[in-house]
N, C-alpha and C positions, 0 to 999 in steps of 0.2 A: 814193159814198158820203156824205152831207151830216153837218158838224161842229156840232154844238150852239152856236152865238153866246152866251156869255156877256159879264153888263154889265160896262163897266169902271168901275176904281174912280177918285174924286174926283181923283186926279194922272195919268188917265190911261194907269193901267198896266192888264193883266189884272186883276180880280180874282181872286182864289182860294177865291172861297167861292160852294158849291153848294147849293138847297136840297134837302131829303131829297126829294123827289119827280124833281129833275134828276139827282142822283146816280142812285138807282134805272134809269133810262134810261141812263148814258152811264158808270156804273160800269167800264168798263174804258179810256173816255177820261180819267178820273177818275186813275184806278192809275198808267197811260202818264204823266201831267202828273205827277205824284208822284215819280216816277222821275226826269222830266226838269228839273221846274222847281221841286219841294221842295212841300212840307206842301201838303193842299188838306182847306179846312172845308167841312163839313156843317151847314147849319142847320136847325134845327126849330122853326117857328113863327118863325121870323126870328132867333133866337138861335143861337150855335153851340154844335152837339151833341155832334159829333166830326171827326178829323182826321186823314187818311189820309195817311200818309209811305210813303216804300220803305223796304224791308227794312232795307235796308242803316241808316240812317238810324235804327229802329227798335232794330235791334239794338246800335251808337253809343249810342245814349242808354241804353239797358238795362245796358249794359255800366259796373262801379263804376269810379270814377275813383280813377287812382292815383297815387303819386308823381312816375313817369314823365309822366302827362298833366300836370302842374302846370307841372314841371321845362320841360316842350316848349312850354304857354302863355307861359311867363312868357320864352322863346327868342324865340320869335315876338313878342313885346312889342315895340310901338312905343320903349320904354324901357328895353330888352332892356341898351344900354348905359349907363346911371344906375347909377352906383359911391354906395353906401348903407353906414353902418356896422350890423354887426350888433353889437345887445350881449346878450351871453350871462350871464343871471342865473345864477348857481352857488349853491344854497341847501344846508342839509342837510334828509337827509328823516328824518322820524321815525317808527320803526314803528309801526305800527296794529296791534292785536287786532282780530280780526273773529268 
């Protein structure tokens, strides 16, 4: 089995773009690459038309962001140890008739 050689990008790394015709011919390879290395772009007339991503990545992107996700992101931040003063604003709440 021969593997289709894709062009390299300008910085020397493998391109993640496929023409629609190549994508039709090599779909199973593109799906495996999406699972292994990340999203694969499919172009139509030289412009990005679609992106093939691993199912796990798609599910992660579709999941609503929760407060726990934000806490986790802050904890992993390189600035996690920076201390700051939180300002709490207390103001009265007025009743509004709807």
